[in-house]
C-alpha positions in Angstrom: 8.7 -5.8 -1.9 10.2 -3.8 0.9 13.6 -1.9 0.6 15.3 0.0 3.4 18.2 2.4 3.3 21.0 2.6 5.9 20.9 5.9 7.7 20.9 7.2 11.3 20.0 4.0 13.3 16.8 5.6 14.8 15.4 6.5 11.4 14.9 4.0 8.6 13.4 5.3 5.3 12.0 2.7 3.0 10.2 2.2 -0.4 7.6 -0.5 -1.0 5.5 -1.8 -3.9 3.3 -4.7 -4.8 0.7 -6.3 -7.0 -2.6 -8.0 -6.1 -6.0 -9.1 -7.2 -9.0 -6.9 -6.7 -12.7 -7.8 -6.7 -15.5 -5.3 -7.1 -19.0 -6.6 -6.3 -22.3 -5.8 -8.0 -24.5 -2.8 -8.5 -23.1 -1.2 -11.6 -23.9 -0.9 -15.3 -21.7 -1.6 -18.3 -21.2 0.8 -21.2 -24.1 -1.0 -23.0 -26.5 -0.3 -20.1 -26.8 -3.9 -18.9 -26.4 -4.6 -15.2 -23.2 -6.1 -13.9 -22.6 -8.4 -11.0 -18.9 -7.4 -10.4 -15.5 -7.4 -11.8 -12.0 -8.7 -11.0 -8.6 -7.3 -12.0 -5.0 -6.7 -11.0 -4.3 -3.8 -8.7 -0.9 -2.2 -8.0 0.5 -0.2 -5.1 3.7 1.7 -4.3 4.9 4.1 -1.7 7.5 5.3 0.7 7.8 6.0 4.4 10.0 6.2 7.4 10.3 4.2 10.6 11.1 6.2 13.8 12.8 3.7 16.2 12.7 5.0 19.8 13.3 1.5 21.3 14.9 -1.7 20.1 11.6 -3.6 20.3 9.2 -1.3 18.4 9.0 1.6 15.9 6.5 4.2 14.8 5.9 4.0 11.0 4.8 6.9 8.8 3.9 5.8 5.3 2.3 7.2 2.1 1.0 4.7 -0.5 -0.8 4.9 -3.8 -3.1 2.1 -5.0 -3.8 1.9 -8.8 -6.3 -0.1 -10.7 -8.7 0.6 -13.6 -12.4 1.5 -13.2 -14.5 -1.6 -12.9 -16.4 -3.1 -15.9 -15.4 -0.5 -18.6 -11.6 -0.4 -17.7 -11.4 3.0 -19.4 -9.7 5.1 -16.8 -7.4 4.7 -13.7 -8.8 4.5 -10.2 -6.3 6.0 -7.7 -6.4 5.9 -3.9 -3.8 7.8 -1.9 -3.3 6.3 1.6 -1.4 8.2 4.3 -0.9 6.0 7.4 0.7 5.9 10.8 1.3 2.7 12.7 3.3 0.7 15.3 5.9 -1.9 14.2 6.9 -4.6 16.6 10.6 -5.5 15.9 11.6 -9.1 16.5 15.1 -8.6 15.1 16.6 -6.3 17.7 19.6 -4.4 16.6 22.0 -4.1 19.6 23.2 -0.6 18.4 19.8 0.9 19.3 
């Protein structure tokens, strides 16, 4: 899911979210002490950011996302990963106003 908000044409804030499937591989122990070979579960993410658009054909994206899932095997607590990122976006739909 990706939602943008109309603002100044060279700045586009957005919010985003999603769900996926995560696979943890081997090396752990369950609460009973027996070795585990891995675990699979749902993972969620959500975040917000802004696109800075200096040209019609590309933008610079600043984004902050959080990934959520539970701890593998025991599923007792949440595992959170905060991901700040910067990237380049190539824009194929070129708005003539820019």
